[in-house]
C-alpha positions in Angstrom: -0.4 -0.2 -0.1 1.4 3.3 -1.1 2.5 6.0 1.7 0.7 9.1 1.0 2.7 11.2 4.1 5.9 11.3 5.8 4.2 10.7 9.6 6.7 13.3 12.3 6.9 10.8 15.0 6.4 12.7 18.1 7.5 11.3 21.5 4.8 11.4 24.3 5.5 13.1 27.9 4.9 11.5 30.9 2.5 14.0 32.0 -0.9 15.2 30.6 -2.7 18.2 30.6 -6.4 18.1 31.6 -9.0 20.6 31.1 -8.7 22.5 33.8 -4.6 22.7 33.3 -4.2 26.7 33.1 -1.9 27.5 30.0 -0.2 30.5 28.8 0.9 30.8 25.7 3.9 33.2 24.3 5.5 33.9 21.2 4.6 34.8 17.4 1.5 34.3 14.9 1.5 30.5 15.8 0.9 30.9 19.0 -2.6 33.1 18.4 -4.0 30.2 16.4 -3.5 27.9 18.7 -4.8 30.1 21.2 -8.1 30.6 19.5 -8.2 26.5 19.2 -7.6 26.8 22.9 -10.6 29.5 23.5 -12.9 27.5 21.2 -12.7 24.6 23.9 -13.2 26.3 26.8 -9.4 25.8 28.0 -8.4 27.7 30.2 -5.6 29.9 28.2 -3.7 33.3 28.2 -2.1 33.9 24.6 0.4 37.0 24.0 -0.4 39.5 26.8 2.2 41.8 25.1 0.5 41.1 21.5 2.4 38.9 18.9 6.3 38.1 19.8 8.8 36.5 17.4 12.5 36.1 18.9 13.3 34.5 21.2 14.9 37.5 23.7 11.6 39.8 23.3 9.6 37.2 24.7 11.7 36.1 27.8 12.3 40.2 28.4 8.1 40.3 28.7 8.0 37.6 30.6 10.5 38.6 33.2 9.1 42.7 32.7 7.9 44.2 35.9 7.4 47.9 34.8 6.4 50.0 32.4 9.2 50.5 29.8 10.5 54.5 28.3 7.9 54.7 25.6 8.8 56.1 22.2 6.5 58.3 19.7 6.1 58.0 16.1 3.9 58.5 13.3 1.5 60.6 15.8 1.6 57.2 18.5 3.6 56.4 21.4 4.9 52.8 21.5 6.3 49.6 24.0 8.9 49.1 21.9 8.4 45.3 23.9 4.7 45.5 23.0 2.8 45.1 19.5 1.3 47.9 17.9 -1.8 47.4 19.4 -1.3 48.3 22.5 0.1 52.2 20.8 -2.0 55.2 21.6 -2.2 59.0 20.6 -1.1 59.5 24.2 1.5 58.8 26.5 -1.1 58.0 29.0 -3.1 55.6 27.1 0.1 53.9 25.7 0.7 53.3 29.6 -2.0 52.3 30.6 -2.2 49.8 28.6 1.4 48.4 29.2 0.5 48.4 32.4 -2.2 46.3 32.0 -0.4 43.9 30.5 2.3 43.4 32.7 0.1 42.6 35.2 -1.9 40.2 33.1 1.8 38.2 31.8 2.6 38.3 35.6 -0.9 36.7 36.7 -1.1 34.5 34.0 2.4 33.0 34.5 1.9 32.4 38.8 -1.2 30.7 37.9 0.4 28.7 34.9 0.2 24.6 35.0 2.0 24.6 30.9 3.2 27.3 29.1 3.8 27.0 25.5 6.7 29.3 23.7 6.7 29.4 19.9 9.8 30.9 18.6 9.2 32.6 15.6 13.0 34.0 14.1 16.2 34.2 15.1 16.5 37.4 13.5 16.3 40.1 16.2 16.6 44.1 16.0 18.8 46.0 19.0 17.9 50.0 19.1 21.4 51.9 18.4 21.0 54.2 21.0 20.5 52.3 23.7 20.9 48.5 22.6 18.1 47.6 23.3 16.0 44.1 21.8 13.0 45.3 20.4 9.8 43.2 20.2 8.3 45.6 17.6 9.9 48.1 15.1 6.8 50.1 15.2 7.4 51.6 11.2 10.7 53.3 13.0 13.5 54.0 10.3 15.6 51.1 10.0 18.8 53.3 10.2 18.0 53.6 13.7 17.5 49.6 14.4 21.1 47.1 14.2 19.8 43.5 12.5 21.2 40.6 13.6 21.0 36.8 14.5 20.9 34.8 17.0 23.4 32.4 18.1 22.1 29.0 20.1 23.9 29.5 22.9 22.8 33.3 23.5 19.0 31.9 23.5 20.1 28.8 25.5 21.9 31.1 27.8 18.5 33.2 28.1 16.1 30.6 28.3 18.0 27.7 30.4 18.0 29.4 33.8 13.9 30.1 33.5 12.8 26.7 33.4 15.5 25.6 35.5 14.2 27.8 38.4 10.2 27.7 37.5 11.3 23.6 36.9 7.6 23.3 38.8 5.8 24.2 35.5 5.2 21.8 32.6 7.2 23.3 29.7 6.3 22.7 25.8 8.9 24.4 23.1 7.5 24.9 19.5 9.0 26.4 15.8 6.3 28.4 14.4 6.2 27.2 11.1 5.7 30.7 9.7 8.0 30.8 6.7 9.8 34.4 7.3 10.3 34.7 3.7 11.3 39.1 4.5 13.9 38.0 6.1 15.0 35.9 2.3 14.1 32.2 1.8 18.0 31.0 3.0 18.0 33.5 6.0 14.3 32.3 7.1 16.2 28.8 6.9 19.3 29.7 8.9 17.0 31.5 11.8 14.9 28.2 11.2 17.7 25.9 12.0 19.2 27.8 14.8 16.0 27.9 16.5 15.7 24.0 16.3 19.1 23.7 17.5 18.8 26.1 20.9 15.2 23.9 21.5 17.2 20.8 20.7 19.7 21.8 23.9 16.8 23.3 25.7 14.6 19.8 26.4 17.8 17.4 26.3 17.2 18.1 30.8 14.2 16.8 30.5 12.7 20.0 31.7 10.9 21.0 28.9 9.5 19.3 25.8 9.7 19.5 22.2 6.2 19.7 19.7 7.5 19.5 16.3 4.7 21.6 14.6 7.5 23.1 11.9 8.4 19.1 10.8 4.5 17.9 10.6 3.8 21.1 8.8 7.1 21.1 6.0 6.8 17.3 5.9 2.4 15.9 6.8 1.6 19.2 4.6 3.4 18.9 2.2 1.7 20.5 -0.1 0.2 24.8 -1.0 -3.1 23.9 -0.6 -2.3 24.0 3.4 -1.4 27.4 3.4 -3.3 30.3 3.5 -3.4 32.9 0.2 -0.3 34.8 1.0 1.6 30.8 0.7 2.8 31.3 4.3 0.3 31.1 7.1 -0.9 27.3 7.6 -4.2 27.3 6.2 -7.4 26.8 8.6 -7.9 23.2 7.4 -4.1 22.6 8.7 -4.3 24.8 11.6 -6.6 22.1 12.6 -4.4 18.9 11.8 -2.0 20.4 13.9 -4.2 21.0 16.7 -5.4 17.4 16.8 -1.7 16.0 16.8 -0.5 18.3 19.7 -4.4 17.1 22.2 -3.1 13.3 20.8 0.1 14.2 22.3 0.0 16.3 25.2 -3.8 15.2 27.0 -5.3 12.0 27.6 -7.7 9.8 25.6 -10.4 10.4 28.5 -9.7 13.9 28.2 -10.3 14.2 24.6 -13.5 13.0 24.7 -13.9 16.2 27.4 -12.6 18.5 24.4 -15.0 16.9 22.1 -18.5 17.7 24.4 -17.0 21.0 25.1 -15.6 21.9 21.3 -19.3 21.0 20.0 -21.1 23.3 23.1 -18.9 26.0 21.9 -19.6 26.3 18.0 -23.2 25.7 19.2 -22.7 28.3 21.1 -21.9 30.4 18.0 -23.6 28.9 15.1 -25.5 32.4 13.8 -29.5 31.6 13.2 -30.5 32.4 9.9 -34.5 32.3 11.8 -34.2 33.0 15.6 -37.5 33.7 15.4 -38.6 29.8 14.5 -39.9 27.3 16.8 -36.8 25.5 15.3 -34.6 28.0 16.8 -36.2 28.3 19.8 -36.4 24.7 20.8 -32.4 24.8 20.1 -31.3 28.1 22.0 -33.0 26.5 24.7 -31.8 22.9 24.3 -28.0 24.7 23.8 -28.7 27.1 27.0 -29.5 23.5 28.6 -26.4 21.8 27.8 -24.9 25.4 28.5 -25.9 25.4 32.7 -24.5 21.4 33.4 -21.6 21.9 31.5 -20.6 25.2 34.0 -21.4 22.8 36.5 -18.7 21.1 36.1 -16.2 22.9 34.3 -17.6 26.9 36.2 -14.6 29.1 34.2 -16.8 28.6 31.1 -18.5 32.0 30.8 
């Protein structure tokens, strides 16, 4: 019989996540996709309190930030160089308030998290010339104010190993984003991903963290442009669904997978748009969904 895929073997960890585990997801926009899937299953997840971040240094800095950094004004907005552009506002006070709230969210989510997923997107970083700060976002500030460089394996490991060692009570999952940074150049993107993969390999050798091969699944199991979105860079929705299925099969028990199916069904029913909500059938459907929701809330009280 012909084989049409190269299936990536994923070692299962010695532990399993449960429905009531608390998750913190940090990193590239692939983290946002996984976070969205978790929300659709009513899992207890916080995703990217500082917004989407791509390089290992900025992600680590986000976890360690305690105070609002100095803000920079550019293009009519005040920016935090550690944050995504969604935290930028016309006034210093607005931006400062938003950033301060995000820091509180990060600290609370980190303290409460049972499992932390870190997704590295690129090893390329931008460093501000005036203060040597590694930025999470350039905010369209002219490029001559930055130095662009690629992190080394050693720099990534020296930054992250002390963190996972200090917080070894948490379950750490590292992954490398399958999203290609084509603006860096295809060859440069490959060098970047190789650096990230080797760094993660070293971080997981001591058993304090596991690696989930989302990158390998995308480029090997799903080796076809039909699994990419229209930009030919991001995974399509069907690719995200497939990678999500491989993820839950790795980190959840079979009993918990059944729970997740029930929770997902409830989420989709609650978010179903009724074409004719005034009909008898639609009203009956809404009553059934409300009853199931109330029953689920008894078992999973965090459901909103």
